[in-house]
C-alpha positions as CSV (number, residue, x, y, z in Angstrom):
1,M,0.0,0.0,0.0
2,N,2.8,2.4,0.9
3,D,4.4,1.7,-2.5
4,I,1.2,2.6,-4.3
5,S,0.9,5.7,-2.2
6,N,4.5,6.7,-3.0
7,N,4.0,6.1,-6.7
8,I,0.9,8.3,-6.7
9,K,2.9,11.0,-4.9
10,K,5.6,10.7,-7.6
11,V,3.1,10.9,-10.4
12,M,1.4,13.9,-8.8
13,F,4.8,15.6,-8.3
14,V,5.7,15.1,-12.0
15,F,2.2,16.3,-13.0
16,I,2.4,19.5,-10.9
17,L,6.0,20.1,-12.2
18,F,4.9,19.8,-15.8
19,F,1.8,22.0,-15.0
20,I,4.0,24.7,-13.5
21,V,6.5,24.6,-16.4
22,T,3.6,24.7,-19.0
23,I,1.9,27.7,-17.2
24,S,5.3,29.5,-16.9
25,Y,6.0,29.0,-20.6
26,V,2.5,30.2,-21.6
27,T,2.8,33.2,-19.3
28,Y,6.3,34.0,-20.6
29,F,5.2,33.7,-24.2
30,E,2.1,35.9,-23.7
31,I,4.0,38.6,-21.8
32,I,7.5,38.6,-23.3
33,T,7.7,36.7,-26.6
34,G,4.1,37.2,-27.9
35,P,4.3,41.0,-28.2
36,K,7.7,40.8,-29.9
37,I,6.3,38.5,-32.6
38,V,3.2,40.6,-33.0
39,N,5.2,43.8,-33.4
40,N,8.0,42.3,-35.5
41,A,8.5,44.1,-38.8
42,D,8.3,40.8,-40.7
43,N,4.9,39.9,-39.2
44,K,2.7,39.7,-42.3
45,R,-0.5,39.9,-40.3
46,L,0.7,43.2,-38.8
47,W,1.5,44.6,-42.2
48,A,-2.0,43.6,-43.4
49,K,-3.4,45.4,-40.3
50,R,-1.3,48.5,-41.0
51,N,-2.8,48.7,-44.6
52,E,-6.3,48.4,-43.3
53,V,-5.9,51.8,-41.7
54,L,-4.7,55.0,-43.5
55,R,-1.5,55.8,-41.6
56,G,-1.6,59.0,-39.5
57,T,0.4,62.1,-40.4
58,I,3.6,63.3,-38.7
59,Y,3.8,67.1,-38.4
60,D,6.4,69.5,-37.2
61,R,5.7,71.7,-34.2
62,N,3.9,74.3,-36.5
63,K,1.7,71.8,-38.2
64,V,3.8,71.5,-41.3
65,A,3.0,68.0,-42.7
66,L,6.2,65.9,-42.9
67,T,4.4,62.7,-44.1
68,K,1.4,61.8,-46.2
69,S,-0.5,58.6,-46.8
70,E,-2.7,57.8,-49.8
71,R,-4.9,54.8,-50.4
72,V,-3.7,52.8,-53.5
73,D,-6.3,50.1,-53.3
74,T,-8.2,48.2,-50.5
75,L,-5.1,46.3,-49.5
76,N,-2.3,48.9,-50.0
77,Q,-1.4,52.5,-49.3
78,K,1.5,54.7,-50.2
79,R,3.5,56.5,-47.6
80,E,5.2,59.7,-48.7
81,Y,7.9,61.7,-47.0
82,A,7.2,65.3,-48.1
83,Y,10.8,66.6,-47.8
84,G,12.7,63.5,-49.0
85,D,16.0,63.2,-47.1
86,L,15.6,66.2,-44.8
87,F,14.0,64.4,-41.9
88,S,14.9,60.8,-42.9
89,H,16.9,59.9,-39.8
90,V,14.3,61.3,-37.4
91,L,11.1,60.0,-39.0
92,G,12.6,56.7,-40.3
93,Y,10.6,54.8,-42.8
94,V,7.8,52.2,-43.0
95,N,8.2,49.7,-45.8
96,P,6.9,46.1,-46.0
97,Q,10.2,45.1,-47.7
98,Y,12.7,46.9,-45.6
99,G,11.0,47.2,-42.2
100,I,10.2,50.1,-40.0
101,T,12.5,52.6,-38.2
102,G,12.6,55.9,-36.4
103,L,9.5,57.7,-35.2
104,E,7.5,55.5,-37.5
105,A,8.5,52.5,-35.4
106,K,8.4,54.2,-32.0
107,Y,4.8,55.4,-32.5
108,D,3.7,52.7,-34.9
109,Q,0.7,51.6,-32.8
110,Y,-0.7,55.1,-32.8
111,L,0.0,55.9,-36.4
112,M,-1.7,52.6,-37.5
113,G,-4.7,53.3,-35.3
114,S,-4.6,50.2,-33.2
115,K,-4.7,52.4,-30.0
116,D,-8.1,53.7,-31.1
117,E,-9.8,50.4,-31.8
118,S,-11.6,50.1,-28.5
119,L,-15.1,50.2,-27.1
120,K,-14.5,53.7,-25.8
121,Q,-13.6,54.9,-29.3
122,F,-16.6,53.1,-30.8
123,I,-18.9,54.8,-28.3
124,T,-17.2,58.2,-29.1
125,D,-17.8,57.7,-32.8
126,L,-21.4,56.7,-32.1
127,I,-22.1,59.8,-30.2
128,K,-20.4,62.1,-32.8
129,T,-22.5,60.6,-35.6
130,K,-25.7,60.4,-33.5
131,G,-25.9,56.7,-34.1
132,N,-25.4,56.9,-37.9
133,L,-22.2,54.9,-38.2
134,E,-21.4,54.4,-41.9
135,P,-18.4,52.5,-43.3
136,Q,-15.6,55.0,-43.7
137,E,-11.8,55.0,-44.1
138,K,-10.1,54.1,-40.8
139,K,-7.3,56.6,-40.0
140,G,-4.5,56.4,-37.6
141,D,-3.5,59.0,-35.0
142,N,-1.4,62.0,-36.0
143,L,1.8,63.1,-34.3
144,I,2.8,66.7,-33.5
145,T,6.5,66.6,-33.1
146,T,8.9,69.1,-31.4
147,L,10.8,69.6,-34.7
148,N,11.0,73.0,-36.4
149,Y,11.0,72.7,-40.2
150,N,12.9,76.0,-40.6
151,V,15.6,75.1,-38.1
152,Q,16.0,71.6,-39.6
153,K,16.3,73.1,-43.1
154,Q,18.9,75.6,-42.0
155,A,20.9,73.0,-40.2
156,S,20.8,70.7,-43.3
157,D,21.6,73.5,-45.7
158,M,24.6,74.8,-43.7
159,L,26.1,71.3,-43.2
160,G,25.6,70.8,-46.9
161,D,27.5,67.9,-48.4
162,K,29.8,67.5,-45.4
163,K,29.6,64.4,-43.3
164,G,28.5,65.1,-39.7
165,A,25.5,66.0,-37.6
166,V,23.7,68.9,-36.0
167,V,21.4,68.7,-32.9
168,A,19.3,71.6,-31.7
169,L,17.4,71.5,-28.4
170,D,15.2,73.8,-26.3
171,P,17.2,73.6,-23.0
172,R,14.1,74.6,-21.0
173,T,12.0,71.6,-22.2
174,G,14.3,69.1,-23.8
175,E,12.3,69.5,-27.1
176,I,14.4,68.5,-30.1
177,L,14.1,71.3,-32.6
178,A,16.4,69.8,-35.2
179,M,18.4,66.6,-35.7
180,V,20.4,66.3,-38.9
181,S,22.7,63.6,-40.0
182,K,24.8,63.6,-43.2
183,P,25.0,61.8,-45.5
184,S,21.3,61.1,-45.6
185,F,18.9,59.1,-47.7
186,D,15.5,59.4,-49.3
187,P,13.0,57.2,-47.3
188,N,10.3,57.2,-50.0
189,D,9.5,53.7,-51.3
190,S,10.8,54.2,-54.9
191,A,14.1,55.7,-53.7
192,L,14.6,52.9,-51.1
193,K,14.0,50.3,-53.7
194,A,16.4,51.9,-56.2
195,N,19.1,52.6,-53.7
196,W,18.8,49.9,-51.0
197,S,21.9,47.9,-52.0
198,S,24.1,51.0,-52.3
199,L,22.8,52.4,-49.0
200,N,23.9,49.3,-47.2
201,S,27.3,48.9,-48.9
202,N,28.3,52.6,-48.8
203,P,31.3,53.0,-46.5
204,D,29.9,56.5,-45.4
205,R,26.9,54.7,-43.8
206,P,24.1,57.0,-44.9
207,L,21.6,54.9,-42.9
208,L,23.4,55.7,-39.6
209,N,21.9,58.5,-37.6
210,R,25.1,60.2,-36.6
211,A,23.3,62.5,-34.2
212,V,22.5,59.8,-31.7
213,S,24.7,56.8,-32.9
214,G,27.8,58.5,-34.2
215,L,30.6,58.1,-31.6
216,Y,33.4,60.7,-32.0
217,P,36.3,62.0,-29.8
218,P,34.7,65.2,-28.5
219,G,38.0,67.1,-28.4
220,S,38.1,70.4,-26.6
221,T,34.3,70.5,-26.2
222,F,34.9,67.9,-23.4
223,K,36.9,70.6,-21.5
224,T,33.5,71.8,-20.4
225,I,33.1,68.6,-18.4
226,T,36.7,68.8,-17.2
227,A,36.1,72.4,-16.1
228,V,33.0,71.4,-14.2
229,S,34.9,68.6,-12.5
230,A,37.7,71.0,-11.5
231,L,35.1,73.4,-10.0
232,E,33.6,70.5,-8.0
233,N,36.8,68.9,-6.8
234,I,39.7,71.4,-6.7
235,P,39.3,74.1,-4.0
236,G,40.3,77.6,-5.1
237,I,40.6,76.6,-8.7
238,Q,39.3,79.9,-10.0
239,N,42.1,81.8,-8.2
240,K,44.8,79.4,-9.4
241,T,47.3,80.3,-12.2
242,F,49.3,78.0,-14.4
243,N,52.6,78.5,-16.3
244,D,51.6,77.3,-19.7
245,T,54.8,76.4,-21.5
246,G,52.9,74.9,-24.5
247,V,54.0,71.3,-23.9
248,L,53.1,69.0,-21.0
249,V,55.7,66.3,-20.8
250,F,55.0,62.9,-19.1
251,N,58.1,61.0,-20.0
252,S,60.7,60.6,-22.7
253,K,58.0,59.3,-25.2
254,E,54.8,61.0,-24.2
255,S,53.8,64.7,-24.2
256,L,50.8,66.9,-24.8
257,S,51.0,70.1,-26.8
258,N,48.7,73.1,-27.3
259,F,47.1,73.6,-30.7
260,D,49.6,75.1,-33.2
261,G,52.3,75.0,-30.4
262,E,50.8,78.1,-28.7
263,V,52.5,79.2,-25.5
264,N,50.2,81.1,-23.1
265,G,52.6,81.7,-20.2
266,E,51.0,82.7,-16.9
267,I,47.3,82.0,-17.3
268,N,44.3,81.5,-15.0
269,F,41.6,78.9,-15.0
270,K,39.0,80.8,-17.0
271,N,41.4,82.0,-19.6
272,A,42.8,78.5,-20.0
273,Y,39.2,77.4,-20.9
274,V,38.6,80.4,-23.2
275,K,41.9,79.8,-25.0
276,S,41.4,76.1,-24.9
277,S,44.8,75.3,-23.3
278,N,45.7,71.6,-23.6
279,F,48.6,72.2,-21.2
280,V,46.3,73.4,-18.5
281,F,43.5,70.9,-19.0
282,G,45.9,68.0,-19.3
283,T,47.4,69.2,-16.0
284,L,43.9,69.4,-14.5
285,G,43.2,65.8,-15.7
286,L,46.2,64.6,-13.8
287,E,45.3,66.6,-10.6
288,L,41.7,65.4,-10.7
289,G,42.6,61.8,-11.4
290,N,40.6,59.3,-13.4
291,E,38.1,58.6,-10.7
292,N,36.9,62.2,-10.2
293,L,36.7,63.0,-13.9
294,K,35.0,59.8,-14.7
295,K,32.4,60.5,-12.0
296,T,31.6,63.9,-13.5
297,A,31.4,62.5,-17.0
298,E,29.0,59.8,-15.7
299,D,26.9,62.5,-14.0
300,F,26.4,63.8,-17.6
301,Y,25.3,60.3,-18.6
302,F,28.5,59.0,-20.1
303,N,28.8,55.2,-19.8
304,R,25.1,54.8,-19.2
305,N,21.7,55.1,-20.9
306,T,20.4,58.6,-21.4
307,P,16.6,58.8,-20.8
308,A,14.9,60.1,-24.0
309,D,11.6,59.7,-25.8
310,G,11.3,59.0,-29.5
311,I,15.0,58.2,-29.9
312,I,17.6,55.8,-28.5
313,I,20.9,57.5,-27.8
314,D,24.0,55.3,-28.0
315,N,26.1,55.5,-24.8
316,S,28.9,57.9,-24.8
317,K,32.1,56.5,-23.4
318,F,34.7,57.6,-20.8
319,P,37.5,55.2,-19.9
320,T,38.6,53.6,-16.7
321,L,42.4,54.2,-16.4
322,K,45.2,52.9,-14.1
323,S,47.0,55.5,-11.9
324,Y,50.2,55.1,-14.0
325,E,48.5,55.9,-17.3
326,K,49.4,59.6,-17.0
327,G,49.3,60.3,-20.8
328,N,45.9,58.8,-21.3
329,M,44.6,60.5,-18.1
330,A,45.7,63.9,-19.5
331,Q,44.4,63.1,-23.0
332,S,41.0,62.1,-21.6
333,A,40.7,65.5,-19.9
334,I,40.8,67.2,-23.3
335,G,38.4,64.8,-25.0
336,Q,40.9,62.5,-26.6
337,S,42.4,59.1,-25.6
338,S,39.4,56.7,-25.7
339,V,36.7,59.3,-24.9
340,L,33.8,59.0,-27.4
341,A,30.6,61.1,-27.5
342,T,27.5,61.4,-29.6
343,P,26.5,64.9,-30.9
344,M,23.2,64.5,-28.9
345,Q,25.2,63.8,-25.7
346,M,27.3,67.0,-26.2
347,A,24.2,69.0,-27.0
348,L,22.8,67.8,-23.7
349,V,26.0,69.0,-21.9
350,A,25.4,72.5,-23.4
351,S,21.7,72.3,-22.6
352,T,22.4,71.4,-19.0
353,I,24.6,74.4,-18.4
354,A,22.1,76.6,-20.2
355,D,19.3,75.4,-17.9
356,N,21.1,76.1,-14.6
357,G,22.5,72.6,-14.2
358,I,19.3,70.7,-15.0
359,M,19.3,68.2,-17.9
360,M,15.8,68.0,-19.5
361,K,14.9,64.7,-21.1
362,P,15.2,65.0,-24.9
363,H,12.0,64.2,-26.7
364,L,10.6,64.3,-30.2
365,V,6.8,64.3,-29.8
366,K,4.6,67.0,-28.2
367,Q,1.1,65.6,-28.8
368,I,-0.8,62.7,-30.3
369,L,-4.1,63.6,-31.9
370,T,-6.9,61.6,-33.5
371,S,-7.6,62.1,-37.2
372,D,-10.4,64.5,-36.0
373,G,-8.0,66.5,-33.9
374,D,-8.9,65.3,-30.5
375,I,-6.0,64.9,-28.0
376,V,-5.0,61.3,-27.3
377,S,-1.9,62.2,-25.3
378,T,0.3,65.1,-24.4
379,I,4.0,64.6,-23.7
380,D,5.0,67.0,-21.0
381,P,8.7,68.0,-20.4
382,E,10.6,65.8,-17.9
383,S,13.9,66.4,-16.1
384,N,16.7,63.9,-16.1
385,G,18.0,65.5,-12.9
386,Q,20.1,68.3,-11.4
387,I,23.4,67.3,-13.0
388,I,25.5,70.1,-11.6
389,S,24.8,72.9,-9.1
390,S,23.3,76.1,-10.4
391,D,26.4,78.0,-9.1
392,I,28.8,75.9,-11.2
393,A,26.4,76.2,-14.2
394,S,26.4,80.0,-13.8
395,T,30.2,80.0,-13.8
396,M,30.4,77.8,-16.9
397,K,27.8,80.0,-18.7
398,S,30.1,83.0,-18.1
399,F,33.2,81.1,-19.3
400,M,31.3,79.9,-22.5
401,R,30.1,83.5,-23.2
402,T,33.7,84.7,-23.1
403,V,34.8,81.9,-25.5
404,V,32.5,83.4,-28.2
405,A,33.1,87.0,-27.3
406,E,36.9,86.9,-27.0
407,G,38.2,83.4,-27.7
408,T,38.1,80.5,-30.2
409,G,34.3,80.7,-30.8
410,A,34.1,84.1,-32.5
411,N,32.5,82.6,-35.6
412,A,29.5,81.5,-33.6
413,A,28.6,85.1,-32.7
414,I,25.2,86.5,-33.6
415,E,24.7,90.3,-33.9
416,G,22.6,91.6,-31.0
417,V,22.6,88.2,-29.2
418,E,25.0,87.0,-26.5
419,V,26.1,83.5,-27.5
420,S,27.9,81.0,-25.2
421,G,29.9,78.1,-26.5
422,K,32.9,75.9,-26.7
423,T,34.9,74.8,-29.8
424,G,36.6,71.5,-30.3
425,T,39.2,70.3,-32.8
426,A,39.3,66.5,-32.3
427,D,42.2,64.4,-33.6
428,H,41.4,60.9,-34.9
429,M,42.8,58.1,-37.0
430,E,41.5,56.5,-40.2
431,N,42.9,53.2,-41.4
432,G,45.7,53.5,-38.8
433,K,46.8,57.0,-40.1
434,P,46.2,60.5,-38.7
435,A,43.2,62.1,-40.5
436,P,42.1,65.7,-40.6
437,P,40.6,66.6,-37.2
438,H,36.8,66.7,-36.7
439,S,35.4,70.2,-36.2
440,W,33.1,70.6,-33.1
441,F,31.0,73.3,-31.5
442,I,28.6,73.2,-28.6
443,G,26.7,76.2,-27.2
444,F,23.5,78.0,-26.5
445,A,21.8,81.4,-26.8
446,P,20.7,83.9,-25.6
447,Y,22.9,84.1,-22.5
448,D,20.4,85.5,-20.1
449,N,17.4,83.3,-21.2
450,P,18.7,80.4,-23.3
451,K,16.1,79.1,-25.8
452,I,18.3,76.9,-27.9
453,A,21.3,74.7,-27.3
454,V,23.3,73.1,-30.1
455,A,26.0,70.6,-30.9
456,V,27.6,70.5,-34.4
457,I,30.2,68.1,-35.7
458,V,31.8,68.3,-39.1
459,E,33.8,65.2,-39.8
460,D,37.4,66.0,-41.0
461,G,36.3,69.6,-40.8
462,G,39.4,71.1,-39.2
463,Q,39.3,73.7,-36.5
464,G,36.1,73.8,-34.4
465,G,36.2,77.6,-34.3
466,I,35.7,77.7,-38.1
467,A,33.4,75.1,-39.8
468,A,31.3,73.9,-36.8
469,A,31.0,77.4,-35.2
470,K,29.7,79.0,-38.4
471,I,27.0,76.3,-38.7
472,A,26.0,76.7,-35.1
473,S,25.6,80.4,-35.5
474,G,23.3,80.0,-38.5
475,V,21.2,77.3,-36.7
476,M,20.8,79.4,-33.6
477,Q,19.8,82.4,-35.6
478,S,17.1,80.4,-37.4
479,A,15.7,79.1,-34.0
480,L,15.7,82.6,-32.4
481,K,13.8,84.3,-35.3
């Protein structure tokens, strides 16, 4: 009898175990795997569902239509991008053959109308039509983005045929006013079909959104973070003077020189920033040490995910170094060594200083509306935190204003507007050989009440005070009109 009882217990145990495993699998499939399959770009049923509904329109902040959808037949529709390659990296594309990217992917469920297919929406439609529901074209929701067509166009025109990126933000809200990446591509169906192979094989990678995924040495724009770290960690730094001999020597094989061999002599902290002294900032990197400077960089979201809406920002990188790596430590303080940053990240550095030390969460959409204009959702500004103290932000604002007024950033000046900024000339290698330096500028305007913050990089563009600064000036002027 005991043997029978034990056998029953064993059978029951195995049954319960299989039951738990089955329920766990079903639950996991429904919650984790199921939605991924449903929303996969290759899901034929989802594409059929998309074509049942006329896709919603994406607008800029002033209701300029950036997309348009037209019914081709009962099973198909045509998606048009009104300005070709101008907004391609921001909007992305929706194409049954090549998939779905950008804002088209992020807000797909709204644009294809699936969020509206509910009892609540049915009742709303019933009330509106007083019970006379007639078959009509289903339409997806519309997006009102934060983008400004005029600023985007200006940024694109000024960057021209050069490789690089431009980011423009409202530092008060985190709204992305412009996001340009070059080279670009035409996301319309016929152009994608004609150019798909060459787009994917092109070594210049036109499908890459350089604004959020391009990782570059930030050069002297990173001195902004080093200066913040010095203000946080070195007592009396603003009263300190340095004897800038033009060359900082580490050992018989390693040294760090100022741009063009400039010798500044006796120089204080502020003027070292304004003149972009590698000697002084390399010295500060050694005095701060890797741990302090790395912490400040990580406060600005280096080495970690930056919260954002409508975009995914690749992680900018700051190295962990050994105490004996003096050369790398000094190089990292001037944005070289293995420091890498996205243009969006550096725009957020400028934006944070402009907004009294607060980093606002970057976002691309202001409102979601039904096809009838009713509000579905409003995206309110959010803060990513108080990154630095308001006192340090105020000091850095003053430093950056002097860079444009008296220093390396003169080409970013705007008549009648006080502009603050920092230039960068970033050395890099291509195919194991030194390449022309990247040209950088980050900044904001107006000084007293910043309404726009920018980051510009021109690949192989030379001095940051020339190419990038000129572009930044034009973009800021466009935004302030």
